[in-house]
NUMARVO-648529 format. One record per residue (C-alpha): residue in one letter; chain; x, y, z. Coordinates in pm, 1 decimal, decimal comma. Layout:
BEGIN
   rest   kette         c1         c2         c3
      A       A          X          Y          Z
...
REM end
This chain:
BEGIN
   rest   kette         c1         c2         c3
      M       A     9205,0     2309,0    -6266,4
      K       A     9002,9     2613,9    -6196,5
      K       A     8708,2     2461,5    -6371,4
      A       A     8741,5     2149,5    -6162,7
      D       A     8749,4     2359,4    -5843,4
      E       A     8436,5     2545,5    -5946,8
      T       A     8265,2     2223,2    -6017,1
      T       A     8357,8     2097,7    -5672,9
      A       A     8235,5     2420,4    -5517,1
      E       A     7907,3     2398,1    -5701,8
      I       A     7863,7     2042,9    -5589,4
      N       A     7929,5     2141,8    -5228,9
      E       A     7678,0     2426,0    -5253,7
      K       A     7416,8     2190,5    -5393,9
      I       A     7483,4     1942,0    -5115,9
      H       A     7451,1     2216,7    -4852,4
      A       A     7135,2     2341,6    -5015,2
      A       A     6988,4     1995,1    -5017,6
      F       A     7068,8     1948,9    -4650,7
      D       A     6921,5     2288,9    -4574,8
      E       A     6603,0     2185,7    -4748,7
      I       A     6593,6     1862,0    -4550,2
      H       A     6643,0     2052,6    -4223,4
      A       A     6379,2     2302,8    -4325,3
      E       A     6138,7     2022,5    -4411,4
      E       A     6207,9     1849,2    -4080,5
      N       A     6153,2     2172,9    -3891,4
      L       A     5830,1     2227,6    -4081,6
      K       A     5717,9     1876,3    -4001,5
      A       A     5802,8     1921,9    -3634,7
      R       A     5621,5     2255,2    -3615,9
      T       A     5326,5     2112,3    -3804,3
      K       A     5310,6     1812,6    -3573,8
      E       A     5331,7     2036,9    -3269,2
      Y       A     5054,6     2257,6    -3405,4
      L       A     4828,1     1965,1    -3481,5
      S       A     4892,0     1820,2    -3136,8
      M       A     4800,2     2150,4    -2974,6
      E       A     4485,9     2177,4    -3184,1
      M       A     4374,1     1826,1    -3098,8
      S       A     4434,7     1889,2    -2730,6
      R       A     4235,3     2212,8    -2749,0
      Q       A     3947,6     2039,6    -2924,8
      K       A     3943,3     1763,6    -2664,7
      K       A     3929,7     2020,7    -2386,7
      K       A     3641,2     2190,9    -2560,1
      S       A     3445,1     1871,5    -2624,5
      R       A     3509,0     1706,5    -2287,1
      P       A     3273,5     1931,1    -2083,3
      V       A     3001,5     1879,8    -2343,7
      V       A     3040,7     1503,4    -2323,8
      F       A     3049,9     1513,2    -1945,4
      R       A     2743,5     1735,4    -1932,4
      A       A     2554,8     1504,7    -2168,1
      A       A     2656,5     1197,3    -1969,0
      A       A     2559,8     1364,6    -1639,8
      A       A     2223,2     1468,2    -1782,5
      A       A     2157,2     1115,8    -1906,0
      A       A     2250,9      971,9    -1566,2
      C       A     2019,4     1216,2    -1390,5
      L       A     1732,2     1128,4    -1622,2
      L       A     1790,1      760,0    -1560,4
      L       A     1801,5      818,6    -1184,8
      V       A     1479,4     1020,9    -1194,1
      F       A     1314,0      749,0    -1400,3
      V       A     1427,3      471,9    -1164,7
      I       A     1338,5      659,8     -846,3
      G       A     1012,9      793,1     -989,4
      G       A      911,6      454,2    -1120,2
      S       A      997,5      286,0     -790,4
      W       A      806,9      550,3     -598,1
      M       A      499,6      506,6     -817,8
      F       A      515,1      128,4     -790,6
      L       A      575,5      110,6     -414,3
      T       A      330,4      381,6     -305,1
      P       A      -14,5      253,5     -196,5
      T       A     -313,5      429,3     -348,7
      A       A     -578,1      203,2     -191,9
      Y       A     -610,4      -17,5      114,1
      I       A     -791,3     -335,4      211,1
      S       A     -839,3     -396,8      583,2
      I       A     -920,8     -757,8      675,3
      D       A    -1037,4     -812,3     1032,2
      I       A    -1150,5    -1133,3     1198,4
      N       A     -918,1    -1205,4     1488,0
      P       A     -600,5    -1145,4     1296,6
      S       A     -615,9     -788,4     1168,9
      L       A     -432,1     -733,4      840,9
      E       A     -410,0     -436,3      613,0
      L       A     -296,8     -456,3      250,7
      G       A     -155,7     -154,2       69,3
      I       A     -245,8     -160,9     -302,4
      N       A      -57,6       42,0     -562,4
      R       A     -200,9      204,7     -875,2
      F       A     -124,7     -113,9    -1068,1
      D       A     -345,4     -326,2     -834,8
      R       A      -45,7     -496,1     -673,7
      V       A       -0,5     -555,4     -301,4
      V       A      297,2     -344,5     -193,3
      S       A      256,7     -366,7      185,2
      V       A      119,8     -620,1      432,7
      E       A       81,0     -493,8      789,5
      G       A      -51,2     -675,8     1095,6
      F       A     -231,9     -468,8     1358,3
      N       A     -225,7     -723,7     1639,2
      D       A      -10,9    -1022,1     1734,7
      D       A     -221,4    -1266,4     1532,5
      G       A     -215,1    -1031,6     1236,5
      R       A      162,1     -991,2     1249,6
      D       A      208,8    -1368,4     1274,7
      L       A      -14,9    -1422,6      974,3
      A       A      162,0    -1149,2      776,2
      D       A      494,5    -1325,9      837,7
      L       A      353,8    -1653,4      703,7
      L       A      198,8    -1508,7      390,0
      H       A      392,0    -1445,5       71,1
      I       A      150,0    -1214,7     -106,9
      R       A      356,8     -902,8     -165,5
      F       A      349,5     -789,9     -529,6
      Q       A       58,0    -1023,1     -604,6
      N       A     -260,6     -890,1     -759,0
      Y       A     -488,0     -795,9     -467,8
      N       A     -759,4    -1042,0     -576,3
      D       A     -513,0    -1330,7     -560,8
      A       A     -375,5    -1202,6     -230,7
      V       A     -718,7    -1189,6      -64,2
      E       A     -800,3    -1536,5     -193,9
      T       A     -474,3    -1659,9      -40,1
      I       A     -571,5    -1505,0      294,3
      L       A     -922,5    -1651,8      288,2
      N       A     -783,2    -1995,4      205,3
      S       A     -507,3    -1985,9      466,2
      Q       A     -549,4    -2243,8      741,1
      D       A     -585,3    -1991,3     1023,6
      I       A     -857,6    -1788,8      854,0
      A       A    -1037,5    -2097,9      725,0
      D       A    -1047,6    -2235,9     1079,8
      Y       A    -1187,8    -1910,8     1216,5
      L       A    -1460,8    -1899,5      953,1
      L       A    -1556,8    -2259,8     1026,7
      Q       A    -1609,4    -2155,2     1389,6
      D       A    -1866,4    -1891,2     1286,4
      A       A    -1622,3    -1606,6     1335,4
      V       A    -1708,8    -1267,7     1186,4
      M       A    -1488,3    -1108,9      920,9
      T       A    -1505,8     -757,9      781,6
      V       A    -1331,8     -639,2      465,7
      T       A    -1301,7     -260,2      452,4
      V       A    -1183,2      -74,1      142,0
      A       A    -1041,0      277,2      120,0
      G       A     -892,8      443,3     -187,7
      E       A     -749,7      773,7     -298,0
      T       A     -938,6      765,1     -627,4
      E       A    -1305,3      681,9     -666,5
      T       A    -1242,9      461,8     -969,3
      Q       A     -993,5      230,8     -800,0
      H       A    -1189,9      229,1     -473,4
      D       A    -1514,8      126,4     -643,8
      E       A    -1343,2     -139,5     -851,9
      I       A    -1172,0     -295,7     -548,8
      L       A    -1492,7     -286,3     -343,9
      E       A    -1686,9     -457,6     -621,3
      N       A    -1418,7     -725,2     -655,8
      M       A    -1409,1     -782,2     -280,8
      E       A    -1785,9     -826,4     -267,8
      S       A    -1755,9    -1089,4     -537,9
      C       A    -1456,4    -1251,5     -368,6
      V       A    -1628,2    -1305,0      -32,3
      S       A    -1973,3    -1389,5     -168,0
      D       A    -1918,9    -1761,1     -108,3
      H       A    -1804,5    -1713,4      251,4
      E       A    -2047,7    -1691,5      540,8
      N       A    -2018,6    -1419,4      803,5
      V       A    -1799,1    -1202,5      581,7
      S       A    -1905,5     -849,2      494,9
      C       A    -1760,5     -568,3      284,5
      H       A    -1753,4     -202,9      382,8
      S       A    -1640,6      123,5      230,5
      G       A    -1442,3      398,4      401,1
      S       A    -1222,4      698,1      336,1
      V       A     -845,4      729,5      348,8
      E       A     -879,2     1008,5      606,3
      E       A    -1077,3      776,3      833,2
      M       A     -814,8      507,7      782,8
      H       A     -539,9      745,1      898,2
      E       A     -746,1      820,9     1208,4
      A       A     -763,2      446,1     1271,8
      H       A     -386,0      416,5     1245,8
      D       A     -338,5      710,0     1483,6
      S       A     -543,5      518,5     1740,3
      G       A     -340,7      201,7     1679,3
      L       A     -631,6       11,2     1524,7
      S       A     -693,6     -147,7     1189,8
      F       A     -951,2       23,8      971,6
      G       A    -1219,9     -240,1     1029,0
      K       A    -1187,9     -234,6     1408,2
      Y       A    -1182,7      143,8     1412,2
      R       A    -1513,7      163,7     1228,5
      A       A    -1660,2      -84,8     1477,8
      L       A    -1521,6      132,6     1759,9
      L       A    -1703,2      436,7     1619,7
      E       A    -2026,6      237,2     1620,4
      L       A    -1965,6      132,4     1979,4
      Q       A    -1886,6      488,2     2088,3
      E       A    -2222,3      604,7     1956,9
      L       A    -2374,4      369,2     2214,0
      D       A    -2118,8      430,9     2489,1
      P       A    -1874,1      721,8     2443,5
      S       A    -1655,8      594,8     2728,5
      I       A    -1529,6      297,2     2525,0
      T       A    -1173,5      344,5     2396,2
      A       A     -949,4      181,4     2140,5
      D       A     -767,2       -5,1     2418,1
      D       A    -1094,2     -171,9     2519,6
      I       A    -1131,8     -350,2     2185,6
      R       A     -776,1     -369,2     2054,6
      D       A     -728,0     -739,8     2131,3
      L       A    -1088,1     -849,9     2073,2
      S       A    -1204,2    -1046,0     1771,3
      M       A    -1458,7     -887,8     1540,2
      K       A    -1726,2    -1127,4     1669,3
      E       A    -1659,3    -1015,0     2026,7
      I       A    -1679,9     -650,4     1920,6
      Y       A    -2008,5     -702,8     1737,7
      D       A    -2141,4     -893,3     2038,2
      M       A    -2064,5     -581,8     2243,9
      I       A    -2246,9     -365,4     1990,0
      E       A    -2544,2     -599,9     2009,0
      E       A    -2546,0     -592,1     2387,8
      Y       A    -2522,9     -213,4     2407,0
      S       A    -2791,7     -176,8     2142,2
      N       A    -3027,8     -404,5     2334,5
      N       A    -2958,8     -222,1     2660,8
      A       A    -3025,7      110,0     2490,4
      S       A    -3360,5      -16,7     2358,4
      S       A    -3477,1     -171,9     2690,2
      P       A    -3745,7       18,3     2888,9
      D       A    -3634,5      242,9     3174,7
      T       A    -3816,0      100,8     3481,0
      S       A    -3709,2      401,5     3687,6
      S       A    -3901,2      647,7     3470,3
      G       A    -4247,0      560,3     3599,3
      S       A    -4336,7      273,3     3368,6
      S       A    -4647,5       79,1     3462,3
      D       A    -4643,9     -230,1     3684,6
      A       A    -4774,4     -432,6     3391,3
      E       A    -4471,8     -336,8     3184,2
      S       A    -4240,1     -427,7     3472,7
      D       A    -4408,8     -764,0     3514,0
      T       A    -4370,4     -833,6     3140,8
      T       A    -4001,9     -749,4     3158,4
      A       A    -3947,3     -964,5     3462,7
      G       A    -4137,8    -1248,5     3300,6
      N       A    -3883,7    -1304,5     3026,3
      G       A    -3606,9    -1332,4     3285,0
      S       A    -3357,7    -1116,1     3095,0
      G       A    -3442,4     -759,0     3182,9
      L       A    -3443,9     -677,9     2806,8
      N       A    -3748,0     -610,6     2592,4
      Y       A    -3698,1     -810,3     2271,3
      G       A    -4062,3     -820,2     2168,0
      E       A    -4230,6    -1153,3     2098,1
      E       A    -4036,4    -1457,3     2212,1
      D       A    -4092,0    -1641,2     1881,7
      D       A    -3884,1    -1376,4     1703,3
      Y       A    -3563,4    -1513,0     1846,8
      G       A    -3649,9    -1842,4     2017,7
      D       A    -3331,4    -1978,7     2172,7
      G       A    -3128,8    -1680,3     2052,4
      R       A    -3014,9    -1808,9     1713,6
      E       A    -3274,0    -1622,1     1513,6
      H       A    -3201,3    -1307,0     1710,1
      G       A    -2831,0    -1349,9     1649,7
      K       A    -2895,8    -1380,5     1276,5
      E       A    -3096,7    -1059,5     1271,7
      S       A    -2827,2     -881,5     1470,3
      G       A    -2560,7    -1015,9     1238,1
      E       A    -2741,8     -874,2      937,2
      H       A    -2765,2     -538,9     1107,4
      H       A    -2399,3     -523,8     1200,2
      G       A    -2253,7     -682,8      891,0
      Y       A    -2232,6    -1051,5      982,7
      G       A    -2392,8    -1168,1      661,2
      H       A    -2331,1    -1034,6      311,4
      H       A    -2419,2     -679,9      400,9
      Y       A    -2242,4     -405,0      209,8
      E       A    -2211,5      -45,6      308,7
      E       A    -2143,6      228,7       62,4
REM end
């Protein structure tokens, strides 16, 4: 009986020991799980700022690239001023694309609204302008057109000027001119397109009282006619300075009060107009 009781006691002890081991193992598992969970959470907290910083840096780089690329693409580095009666100015970026089209008078603004040349290559854009109905009609009526080029870099400026000379070579009464960006900004400050502003400077050499408002709404032909008239008046003899009676009689004899020289040089005025046009840029006359 005693032996049976001891056997029962031993069995009970073994059972308790087994349960104790199970409880100990469960506690160990729980503590281990808690530890691992805490470690994983700590690692996440450590890595999260690094990930966020990397993502933020990548986003900033992308933003700089997008903004910088857009700025480079949309910023003009050269300009083409086209003046006839409509006055248009094209802004050309470093990739030779038209990024701005601005009209400097009512006709120019109307034409700019009709054209769809933004982001075209400037050669194609100018061809589109020359072939537009309005400009074609003006040129058929012997209107005068000037194409003035300004650029921030000599390389792009010279290339555009050369291409413009080639582009207009088949068109009568169209001339190409070269100018500086600084001069162009002065033109804008006066409210004029670049081409008209350069014509204004030529007029002011003959009559300093002429202002931008006096020519703002004139066509280029009307402006060059003014230059021709002032030039002829400046070259006519001053009868009040004691010139001889013979000179006065000669002046009166041609009925104009202007001394043009021999009558055969200009006949009915057409030959004279041609010579004046060559002087002021009516024909294919290029200024560097």
